[in-house]
Structure formats: structure tokens, C-alpha cells
C-alpha positions as CSV (number, residue, x, y, z in Angstrom):
1,H,4.5,-18.6,13.5
2,F,8.2,-18.1,12.8
3,E,10.8,-20.1,14.8
4,S,13.7,-17.8,14.0
5,T,14.6,-14.7,12.1
6,E,16.4,-16.8,9.5
7,Q,12.5,-17.9,8.6
8,L,12.0,-14.1,8.0
9,K,14.8,-14.0,5.5
10,T,13.5,-17.1,3.7
11,F,10.2,-15.2,3.2
12,A,11.7,-11.9,2.2
13,W,13.7,-13.8,-0.7
14,G,10.3,-15.4,-1.6
15,F,8.9,-12.0,-1.9
16,S,11.8,-10.9,-4.1
17,V,11.3,-13.4,-6.5
18,T,7.6,-12.8,-7.0
19,A,8.2,-9.1,-7.0
20,A,10.8,-9.6,-9.8
21,V,8.5,-11.6,-11.9
22,V,5.8,-9.2,-11.5
23,G,8.1,-6.5,-12.2
24,V,9.6,-7.8,-15.3
25,Y,6.4,-8.8,-16.7
26,A,5.0,-5.2,-16.1
27,I,7.8,-3.7,-17.9
28,V,7.4,-6.1,-20.7
29,Q,3.7,-5.0,-20.7
30,K,4.4,-1.4,-20.6
31,I,6.9,-1.8,-23.9
32,T,4.5,-4.3,-25.7
33,G,1.2,-3.9,-24.3
34,W,0.8,-7.7,-24.2
35,G,-1.7,-9.3,-21.8
36,I,-3.3,-6.1,-20.8
37,P,-7.1,-6.9,-20.8
38,N,-8.7,-3.4,-20.8
39,L,-8.4,-1.8,-24.4
40,Y,-7.8,1.7,-22.6
41,W,-5.1,0.4,-20.5
42,R,-3.5,-1.2,-23.5
43,V,-3.4,1.7,-26.0
44,A,0.4,3.3,-25.9
45,D,-0.9,6.7,-24.8
46,T,-2.8,5.6,-21.6
47,R,-1.3,2.2,-21.1
48,R,-1.4,0.8,-17.7
49,V,0.2,-2.4,-16.8
50,T,-1.7,-5.2,-15.0
51,A,1.0,-7.9,-15.0
52,F,-0.6,-11.2,-13.9
53,F,-3.6,-9.2,-12.2
54,G,-6.7,-8.0,-13.5
55,Y,-6.3,-4.3,-12.9
56,P,-3.3,-1.9,-12.4
57,N,-3.9,-1.0,-8.7
58,A,-3.6,-4.6,-7.8
59,V,-0.1,-4.9,-9.1
60,A,0.8,-1.7,-7.1
61,L,-0.8,-2.8,-4.1
62,Y,1.0,-6.0,-3.9
63,V,4.5,-4.8,-4.9
64,E,4.4,-1.7,-2.6
65,L,3.8,-3.9,0.2
66,V,6.7,-6.0,0.1
67,M,9.1,-3.4,-1.2
68,P,10.3,-2.4,2.5
69,F,11.5,-6.0,3.0
70,F,14.0,-5.6,-0.2
71,V,15.3,-2.4,1.6
72,G,15.8,-4.2,4.9
73,M,17.5,-7.2,3.4
74,F,19.8,-4.7,1.4
75,F,21.1,-4.1,5.1
76,I,20.8,-7.5,6.3
77,V,22.7,-9.5,3.6
78,K,26.6,-9.1,3.3
79,E,27.2,-10.8,-0.1
80,W,27.5,-8.2,-3.0
81,W,25.4,-10.4,-5.3
82,S,22.6,-10.7,-2.8
83,R,22.8,-6.8,-2.3
84,A,22.8,-6.2,-5.9
85,W,19.7,-8.6,-6.4
86,F,17.5,-6.6,-4.0
87,V,18.8,-3.3,-5.6
88,F,17.6,-4.9,-9.0
89,V,14.2,-6.2,-7.4
90,L,13.6,-2.7,-6.1
91,L,14.3,-1.1,-9.3
92,V,11.8,-3.3,-11.4
93,S,9.3,-3.2,-8.6
94,T,9.7,0.8,-8.8
95,L,8.9,0.9,-12.6
96,A,6.2,-1.3,-12.3
97,I,4.5,0.9,-9.9
98,I,5.2,3.9,-12.2
99,F,3.9,2.0,-15.0
100,T,0.6,1.2,-13.1
101,Q,0.0,5.2,-12.7
102,S,-1.2,4.2,-9.2
103,S,-1.4,7.5,-7.3
104,G,-2.2,5.9,-4.2
105,A,0.9,3.7,-4.3
106,A,3.2,6.5,-5.2
107,A,1.8,8.8,-2.3
108,A,2.0,5.7,0.1
109,L,5.7,4.9,-0.8
110,V,6.7,8.7,-0.9
111,G,4.9,9.5,2.4
112,T,6.3,6.3,4.2
113,A,9.9,7.6,3.0
114,W,9.3,11.0,4.3
115,I,8.1,9.8,7.6
116,F,11.2,7.5,8.1
117,F,13.4,10.7,7.2
118,V,11.7,12.8,9.7
119,A,12.1,10.1,12.2
120,R,15.7,10.1,12.1
121,K,17.5,13.3,13.7
122,Q,20.1,13.2,11.0
123,T,17.7,13.6,8.3
124,R,14.8,15.4,10.1
125,V,15.7,19.0,8.9
126,W,16.5,18.0,5.4
127,A,12.9,16.2,5.2
128,L,11.2,19.1,6.4
129,A,13.0,21.4,4.3
130,T,12.4,19.6,1.3
131,A,8.6,19.3,2.1
132,V,8.4,23.1,2.6
133,I,10.5,23.7,-0.8
134,F,8.1,21.2,-2.7
135,T,5.1,22.7,-1.5
136,I,6.0,26.2,-2.6
137,A,7.2,24.9,-5.8
138,L,4.1,23.0,-6.3
139,V,2.0,26.1,-5.6
140,L,3.8,28.0,-8.2
141,S,3.9,25.2,-10.7
142,P,1.6,24.9,-13.7
143,Y,1.2,21.3,-12.8
144,K,-0.6,22.1,-9.2
145,Q,-4.1,21.5,-10.8
146,K,-3.0,18.1,-11.9
147,F,-1.5,17.1,-8.7
148,A,-4.9,18.4,-6.9
149,D,-6.8,16.2,-9.3
150,E,-4.6,13.2,-8.4
151,F,-3.8,13.6,-4.8
152,L,-6.4,16.1,-3.4
153,L,-9.2,14.1,-5.1
154,Q,-10.3,17.0,-7.0
155,G,-10.4,14.7,-10.4
156,F,-12.7,12.4,-11.9
157,S,-11.4,9.3,-9.7
158,G,-11.2,11.4,-6.6
159,Q,-14.8,12.6,-7.1
160,I,-16.0,9.0,-7.7
161,R,-14.4,8.0,-4.3
162,T,-16.0,10.9,-2.4
163,H,-19.3,10.0,-3.5
164,M,-18.7,6.5,-2.9
165,W,-17.5,7.4,0.8
166,H,-20.8,9.5,1.1
167,E,-22.7,6.6,0.1
168,T,-21.3,4.1,2.4
169,I,-21.5,6.3,5.3
170,E,-25.3,6.9,4.6
171,M,-25.7,3.2,4.3
172,L,-23.8,2.5,7.8
173,K,-26.1,5.1,9.6
174,P,-29.0,2.8,10.2
175,R,-26.6,-0.2,10.5
176,W,-23.7,1.5,12.3
177,F,-22.9,-1.8,14.6
178,V,-23.1,-4.6,12.4
179,G,-22.3,-3.0,8.9
180,A,-23.2,-4.5,5.8
181,G,-21.7,-8.0,6.5
182,L,-19.2,-10.0,4.7
183,A,-19.7,-9.5,0.9
184,G,-22.9,-7.6,1.7
185,Y,-21.5,-4.1,0.7
186,E,-22.7,-4.1,-3.0
187,T,-26.3,-5.2,-2.0
188,R,-26.7,-2.9,1.0
189,V,-25.3,0.2,-0.7
190,A,-27.4,0.1,-3.7
191,P,-30.5,2.1,-2.4
192,Y,-28.0,5.0,-1.4
193,H,-25.9,4.8,-5.0
194,E,-26.4,8.1,-6.8
195,L,-23.9,8.3,-9.5
196,K,-26.0,5.7,-11.8
197,H,-23.3,5.9,-14.8
198,V,-20.8,4.5,-12.5
199,E,-20.8,0.9,-11.2
200,I,-21.0,-0.2,-7.5
201,Y,-17.7,-1.4,-6.4
202,L,-16.8,-4.5,-4.5
203,Y,-15.7,-2.2,-1.5
204,P,-15.8,1.6,-1.0
205,H,-11.9,2.2,-1.6
206,N,-11.1,3.0,1.8
207,L,-9.7,0.7,4.5
208,V,-11.5,2.0,7.4
209,L,-15.1,2.0,5.7
210,T,-14.4,-1.3,4.1
211,L,-13.5,-2.9,7.7
212,W,-16.6,-1.2,9.0
213,S,-19.0,-2.4,6.5
214,E,-17.7,-6.0,6.2
215,V,-17.1,-6.8,9.9
216,G,-18.8,-4.0,11.9
217,V,-17.6,-2.0,14.5
218,L,-16.1,-4.7,16.6
219,G,-14.1,-6.2,13.7
220,L,-12.9,-2.4,12.9
221,I,-11.9,-1.9,16.4
222,S,-10.2,-5.3,16.6
223,F,-8.0,-4.9,13.5
224,A,-7.2,-1.2,14.8
225,W,-6.0,-2.8,18.0
226,I,-3.9,-5.4,16.2
227,F,-2.6,-2.8,13.8
228,G,-1.7,-0.3,16.6
229,L,-0.2,-2.9,18.9
230,I,2.3,-4.2,16.3
231,F,3.1,-0.4,15.5
232,V,4.1,0.1,19.2
233,W,5.9,-3.3,19.5
234,M,8.0,-2.5,16.6
235,I,8.6,1.3,17.9
236,R,10.1,-0.3,21.0
237,V,12.5,-2.7,19.1
238,T,14.0,0.0,17.2
239,K,15.3,1.3,20.5
240,Q,17.4,-1.9,20.9
241,K,21.2,-2.2,20.5
242,K,21.1,-5.0,18.3
243,S,21.0,-3.9,14.5
244,E,19.1,-6.9,12.7
245,P,16.0,-6.8,15.0
246,R,15.9,-2.9,14.3
247,I,16.1,-3.3,10.5
248,W,13.3,-5.8,10.7
249,A,11.1,-3.7,13.0
250,G,11.7,-0.7,10.6
251,T,10.6,-3.0,7.9
252,I,7.3,-3.9,9.5
253,I,6.8,0.0,10.5
254,A,7.2,0.8,7.0
255,V,4.7,-1.9,5.8
256,L,2.2,-0.6,8.2
257,C,2.7,2.9,6.9
258,I,2.0,2.0,3.3
259,I,-1.1,0.1,4.4
260,F,-2.3,3.1,6.3
261,I,-1.6,6.0,3.9
262,H,-2.9,3.6,0.8
263,G,-5.6,2.6,2.8
264,L,-7.2,6.2,2.6
265,V,-8.1,5.6,-0.8
266,D,-8.0,2.0,-1.6
267,I,-8.2,-1.4,0.2
268,P,-4.8,-2.9,0.8
269,Y,-6.2,-5.9,2.5
270,F,-9.7,-7.2,1.2
271,K,-8.0,-9.5,-1.4
272,N,-6.6,-13.2,-1.0
273,D,-3.0,-12.0,-1.5
274,F,-3.0,-8.8,0.5
275,S,-4.8,-10.2,3.6
276,V,-2.4,-13.3,3.6
277,L,0.4,-10.7,3.8
278,F,-1.2,-8.9,6.6
279,W,-1.1,-12.0,8.7
280,I,2.5,-13.1,7.7
281,L,3.2,-9.6,8.7
282,V,1.9,-10.1,12.4
283,A,3.6,-13.5,12.6
284,M,6.9,-11.6,11.7
285,A,6.2,-8.9,14.1
286,L,5.6,-11.7,17.2
287,Q,9.0,-13.1,16.1
288,V,10.9,-9.8,16.1
289,R,9.3,-8.7,19.3
290,Y,10.0,-11.7,21.1
291,T,13.6,-12.4,19.6
């Protein structure tokens, strides 16, 4: 547990150092192709960075989960050099996500920012108007099919995910209460696997289906309860008069929104660093709640 909000700042500084290292390495990889394990990702025309991770989405998943802390710390710290540091880390983190070409991370960050703009009365009309204008422009744009392929699951990657979800649901029907068990997804879903030319992945690339498969209905309900409870707590804290608790609460809400949005098409939990981050977030929420 955390004993003071000063410890939250220490963790945020730590996150910024790791994100800076990952981001700078990702930029170097984008320029040079060094250290990218997959040949397709390494080729300049199709280059996707992996940094210290084994695949591009892992970079995006980690960096996006800690980026809200940099925004929060920018408003908390007072020294110009501290603010400059967090601006720098935000910049290299954003570039790292762009260079991974992760549509899920892009949607999660843009969606979370839009939710915050809508939530604020001062920016609500602007945010809603921007969404309408963007939608109209997209419909009339020659890139609308590319957008649909990436974000409406009409492309190759999206079709794989929809097939995967269908297979997972079929697998869960006779095991709806207990799921497949920890690390049991690959074995249990194999009889339902239809796309033989596509490998069976470790998880079904959806947070709800993955939790259901791994820990059953009770585990899914428990996770949802913790998730929802933290969200409600932080909403209440944002109504306080003190600015710093409000900033921390907003930061935690932003991370939860990112987890939820990206969790629709990926698993921002079942990897060691992501799961540890989630429980650190829970501990932070407890500290902010009872400050």
C-alpha cells in the first residue's frame, strides 16, 4: 500500500524513466530497424517497433497505460525542468505508439481524451462538434474503407479477432461457469478452432472473454466489481476542492478508460508487467480515496 501521495509521485517518476527508455529505443528502431525480431516488422516499408518487448502491441500496451501519469504530473510539479521532462516523455511515448502501428492503442488514447473533453462543461460542445465533423469528413473521405478495416474490424486482423471471439464463446458455452482454467485457453479452444491457417493465440484478444476463460464467471465478476468500485471512488474524488487529489483521480480514471477501450480488442492485463500495473493502480486508488 501507499502511505502518502509523495509515494505516488515516486512511482510516476519511475514510470517516466521506463517509458522514456522504451520510447527512445523505439524511435531508434524506427530509424534503423535494429533489434526487431520479425523480418516483416523490420523491413522499412512495413516496420513496426518492438523495443525491449517481443511484439509491437506490447510496447503500445505498456506505454499507453502510464502516459496519463505524465499528464497528471505535468500539472502537479512546479519546476520548469520537471514539466519539460514530462512533455519530453509524452512526446517519445506518443511516437513509440505511432511507430508500433497499434490501432487499439490509438483508439484507446483518442477515446479517453475525448471522454475527458466531453466530461468537462467548458469543452463539451467543442468535443461533440469535433466528433460530428470528423464522422462526416470520414464518410466522405477516400480513406473510409481503411478506417473501417482498422477500427471497425473489417480488415484481416479484425476478421481474425471476430473468428477468435466466436470460437471462444462456443468453447465457453459448455463451461460457462468455470471457463477454461488458468493457461487452459489454447487447449480448450482447439476443438472449436476454424481458421486452420491461423495459429491459436494464448488469449482471445478481448479482456472480458479472457477473464471469463481464465478465472470463470466469479473471477470476471470480481474483476468488474474492483474496476467499477475504483471508477466510482475516483469520480467522487474529482468533486473535491483540493486540486492534487482531483488530478490523481483523473489520472486513474484515464488509465481505467484506456484499459476498457483497448480491452475490447486486446488484453491489457494478462502479461506480468500489465497485471502488476493494474494492482499498483488499485493501491494508488486506495491512497487517493482515503487521503
